[in-house]
N, C-alpha and C positions, 0 to 999 in steps of 0.2 A: 622620488623614485615611485614610479608606477608599481600596484600590485600586482603579481605574476599569478595568473591561475589557469585552469583547465576547464572545459567546458563539457562534462559526460552526456552522453546520449540517454535519453529515456530507458534505452533497451541496459545500456551498464550500469545504469542506478538499479533498474530491477533486478537485474543479475546481483548487484551486492545484497538486496532482501532476499534471493534465495540462497547465498553462499553463506551469509551471516549465521551466527547460532550454529555453527558445525553444520552447516548444510540441510538444516531441519527442513522438510517440505514444509510446504503450505498445503491446509487441507481447505479446498472450497474457493469458490468464484468469490461469494460473497466477504467472504474473509479478506481476500487478496485487495479487493476491491475497496473495504474500509481501512485496512491496513494503509494502503496508499492515498486513499483520501486524509487520513488523520496526519499523514507524513506528506502534505502538500508540497515539499520541495522537489518530489517525483517530477512535478510540471504537468500532470494529466488534469485536465478540464475533464469536469462531471456535471451529469445533470441529475435530477432529482427523480429517482423512478421508484417503482411501485416496493421496491424492499431498501429504499434508503438511495446513499449515492451510488450511480454508477456511470464509469468512463469507456466511451468507445475506442477513445485513445489508447487505453490500458489494454482492451482487449486486443486490439490491432500488433501492439507492442508483443504481448504474451504470445499471440500468433507466431508473429515474425521468431521470436526466440524458440520457438517450437517448429516451427518449418525448416530453421535452419539447425536444427537438433542439437540445440545447447538447454533447452527443458522437456521435459517430457510428462504428459499427463495418465495418470492410471486412478483407477479406485482403489479406494483405501474406507476403512471405518472410522467415525468420527468419534469422540470420548462417548457417546451415548449409542455408538453401535449401527448408527445409519452411514449408508453409502454416501460417496462423494468424492469429487473429482478432487484429485489431489496433484500439486505440481511440484516437481523436484529439478535440480539440475541432472544433466547426462555427465559422462566422465569429461566429454569436449567441453560442456559449460562449466563444469568446475574447473577448468585449467584457464579458460577465457576469463571466468570471473576472479580466479585468482590474480591472473595479470591485471585486471580492471582494479581490484580491492588493493594490491600496491602502488598502481598508478595513482589512485585517489587518495589512499594515505598519507602520500608523499608531497602531495601539491595543496595550494588553495584549492576552492573548487566554486566555479558560478553557479548559483542555481536561480532556476526560472529567470535568467537574463537581469537580475536585480539584485542579487545577494550574494556576496564572496564570503566563503565559510572555510575553516581549516577544514582538509578533506579528513583528518583523523576525528574531527567533532562530527562530520556528516556521517561517519562509519559508526561510531558509537551510538549516534541519535536512532540509525535506521536499525541499528543492531536491539537498542533498547525496545524499540515501538514492537520488531518483530516478537522479542521475549513476553512483553507485556501481554499482547493480543494473542498470542499464538492458540493457547489454550483455552481463553476466555468463551464464554458462552454467546454466540450472535447476538442475541438479543441485549446482553452488556454492553457489546459494544455498538451496536445499534444506538441504544440508549445515550451512552455516552457521544455519540456523534451528533443528536436531535439536540442533547442538551446545549451543546457548542453550538449548532445551527441558532437555537434560541435566542443567546446571548446578543451573537454578533453573526449576521450571514457571511459565510465566507466567500470571497471572492472568486475562488476556483469551481463554486456550484452555481449552474443554470436553473433557474427555478420561475414558472408563473409565479408572479405575485400572492395570489390567491391564496398559496398552498403554504406560506409563512404564516399565513393566520393562523393556521390549523397545527402546528407544530407542537405549540401546548398541550393540545387534544388527542395528538398521537404519543406523545410522552406519557400522559397518564394512562392511556389504554393499555400501553407496552409493560409500564412499571409491574404490574401484579405478576406478569408472566416470568419476572425477572427476580421477585421478591415475594411470589406466591403467596 
C-alpha cells in the first residue's frame, strides 16, 4: 500500500515557523534566513551572501504572507537594545496557521519532493529549531552555519567555488567576536 502524504507549500511551512513556540515573533531578517537555512526542509534555495545564507525565494514568500495580511512587520528591540524588523502573525495569520498546523500534524508530509516524514515530527523539529535559535546571538548562529558548511557544502546553497576555500578563514575571524 503506498504511503499517503500531503505537500505543504513554502508559505504554509513558514506559517508553521511563525506559529510554533506560542506564536513568538522572529526578530530580524538574518535570524529568519539562518533558521530557514538550518532547517533546509522548508525547501528554500540560498546563495552565500555577505552575511551568510540568503534566499530570494524566502523573501518572496515572506512578502506574499505580508501582502496577504497573514504576517505583519514592525520594529522592536533586540536583546542588546538595537532596532530590528520583527515578524509575527496577524490574527488572520494565526487562524490560517492553526488550520495548517492541525493538517500537518495529522498527516505524513512530503518535504522537498524527496522525503516523507510524519507531520508531528516535522512540527516538533521546526519548533525545536525556533526555540534553539530564537535568542541566540547572530554571530553564534552564523558560526554554526559556517562550521556546517566547512564540513560538507549543503546542496541547497549556491556559491562560487572560490568562496568555499575561505570558509575556514571566516570562521577564525568571527570566532573571537563570539568567544571574546
